[in-house]
C-alpha positions as a printed Julia matrix, in Angstrom:
189×3 Matrix{Float64}:
 -13.25  -14.85  -11.63
 -13.6   -13.96  -15.71
 -15.1   -17.57  -16.21
 -17.86  -16.32  -13.67
 -17.86  -12.76  -14.6
 -18.29  -10.4   -11.65
 -22.01  -10.82  -11.5
 -20.68  -13.96   -9.85
 -21.1   -13.03   -6.0
 -18.11  -14.63   -3.93
 -16.15  -12.68   -7.21
 -17.73   -9.09   -6.9
 -15.87   -8.15   -3.86
 -12.01   -9.75   -4.36
 -11.19   -6.77   -5.57
 -12.27   -4.26   -2.59
 -11.48   -6.74   -0.22
  -7.68   -6.51   -1.66
  -8.09   -2.75   -1.46
  -9.33   -2.72    2.41
  -5.89   -5.18    3.05
  -3.88   -2.62    1.71
  -5.56   -0.01    4.0
  -5.02   -1.94    6.98
  -1.51   -2.45    6.12
  -1.5     0.95    5.59
  -2.48    1.78    8.78
  -0.11   -0.81   10.08
   2.54    0.99    8.73
   1.47    4.45    9.79
   0.78    3.45   13.18
   3.78    1.22   13.54
   6.87    2.09   15.6
   9.21   -0.86   13.72
  10.12    1.54   10.67
  14.02    1.42   12.12
  15.31   -1.14   14.94
  18.82   -1.59   16.58
  19.33   -5.12   14.84
  21.46   -6.42   17.98
  22.24   -5.75   21.68
  22.19   -3.3    23.58
  18.63   -2.1    21.77
  19.58    1.91   21.45
  17.55    3.08   18.63
  13.79    2.79   17.67
  11.96    5.02   14.91
   8.35    5.08   13.32
   7.59    7.51   10.29
   7.09   10.43   13.03
   9.46    9.96   16.06
  12.86    8.53   16.61
  13.55    7.33   20.2
  17.13    6.57   21.87
  18.15    4.85   24.74
  21.59    5.48   26.55
  23.85    2.09   26.3
  23.46    1.35   30.26
  19.71    0.7    29.82
  18.48    3.99   30.79
  15.1     5.89   29.4
  14.17    6.32   26.46
  14.39   10.09   24.9
  12.02   10.48   21.81
  12.51   12.98   19.4
   9.85   14.36   16.4
  11.11   13.75   12.98
   8.73   16.49   12.26
  11.42   19.0    12.88
  13.34   17.8     9.78
  12.07   18.6     6.09
  12.73   15.11    5.29
  10.42   13.97    7.78
   7.79   16.15    6.76
   8.24   15.2     3.23
   8.35   11.45    3.96
   4.84   11.76    6.23
   3.5    13.8     3.7
   4.39   11.81    0.64
   3.73    8.44    2.49
   0.45    9.77    4.22
  -1.02   11.37    0.22
  -0.77    7.7    -0.61
  -2.45    6.27    2.04
  -5.42    8.66    1.56
  -5.64    8.01   -1.91
  -5.44    4.39   -0.79
  -8.94    4.99    0.8
 -10.18    7.18   -1.64
  -9.62    3.98   -3.88
 -11.43    1.34   -1.35
 -14.83    3.47   -1.02
 -14.56    3.84   -5.15
 -14.06    0.5    -4.98
 -16.88    0.03   -3.12
 -19.47    1.78   -4.56
 -18.38    0.74   -8.57
 -18.97   -2.31   -7.1
 -22.03   -2.49   -5.38
 -23.86   -1.28   -8.21
 -25.82   -3.7   -10.31
 -23.97   -2.71  -14.13
 -20.5    -2.43  -13.61
 -18.99    1.04  -15.55
 -15.78   -0.07  -16.53
 -14.38    3.23  -17.18
 -14.71    4.19  -13.73
 -12.86    1.04  -12.42
 -10.15    2.1   -14.84
  -9.94    5.44  -13.32
  -9.39    3.6    -9.48
  -6.73    1.91  -11.39
  -5.19    5.48  -12.55
  -5.73    6.85   -9.24
  -4.19    3.47   -7.57
  -1.12    4.31   -9.77
  -0.67    8.0    -8.43
  -1.2     6.56   -4.9
   1.61    4.06   -4.91
   3.7     7.37   -6.73
   3.24    8.63   -3.64
   3.84    5.8    -1.2
   7.12    5.02   -2.87
   8.72    8.36   -2.44
   7.99    8.81    1.26
   9.19    4.9     1.46
  12.48    5.89   -0.62
  12.95    9.42    1.24
  12.69    8.05    4.92
  15.99    5.74    4.39
  17.95    8.02    2.35
  17.57   10.88    4.75
  17.35    9.1     7.6
  20.25    7.21    7.51
  22.34   10.03    6.17
  21.33   13.17    9.0
  20.46   11.16   11.95
  23.46    9.36   13.91
  22.87    5.59   14.52
  24.84    3.74   16.74
  25.67   -0.01   16.37
  23.79   -2.04   13.62
  20.38   -0.98   12.85
  17.85   -2.25   10.26
  14.41   -1.07    8.55
  12.03   -3.55   10.21
   8.49   -5.09   10.02
   6.19   -1.5     9.77
   8.34   -0.4     7.07
   7.4    -3.69    5.24
   4.5    -2.95    6.06
   4.34    0.42    4.31
   6.53   -1.51    1.16
   3.6    -4.38    0.98
   0.97   -1.66    0.74
   3.29   -0.1    -2.16
   3.12   -3.3    -3.92
  -0.34   -4.06   -3.79
  -1.12   -0.7    -5.15
   1.09   -1.72   -8.14
  -0.61   -4.63   -8.54
  -4.26   -3.78   -8.13
  -3.48   -0.67  -10.58
  -3.08   -2.85  -13.36
  -5.98   -5.23  -12.39
  -8.27   -2.27  -12.11
  -7.07   -0.86  -15.73
  -6.92   -4.16  -17.28
 -10.26   -5.68  -16.13
 -12.51   -3.35  -18.85
 -10.52   -5.08  -21.71
 -12.45   -7.96  -20.77
 -15.55   -6.9   -20.14
 -17.26   -8.77  -22.96
 -16.41  -12.21  -21.14
 -17.04  -10.47  -17.62
 -20.65   -9.63  -18.85
 -21.55  -12.95  -21.15
 -21.18  -11.46  -23.96
 -19.19  -13.89  -25.98
 -19.98  -16.81  -27.78
 -18.14  -20.16  -26.3
 -15.86  -21.35  -28.38
 -15.59  -25.78  -28.85
 -11.93  -27.33  -29.86
 -14.06  -30.33  -31.35
 -14.37  -31.57  -35.15
 -17.59  -33.74  -35.75
 -15.94  -37.14  -38.02
């Protein structure tokens, strides 16, 4: 990407595309039921960011309870949701930044800083949830944090990595814009 510069049409949209993938992963984490699940038979527990459902040992009906009745449930949901909304804002700003013909590198660095703030909020929600869940909710059997919780962590890791990339990109402004003379590593006889 640095070799051809951000004016190269296929490379220009890699960062907004990666942010879009992060948004999709965040939606999966917010809507997914696999934050916590029973690992072995009988499957009696299933939880999302928003509620927990239990079933009797004999395979009866599922009974669900909202986690919003707990202060830690509201805190986990709110912090993860704030991180997700900041990610969506960064996605929109990245589309605007890369759609303009002349790149504003300070604007791109600001997106990187905002991604770090989003990562902090996302990680706070991802840490509050398992710590308080396992200490305040009675669980039976062997349980595991599952796929939707993993998508939440993937989103947070993408926010951190893309934040570094957005912040470091302006350091290579001359190379990206083609203002550097090529260096040849040979000598004439």
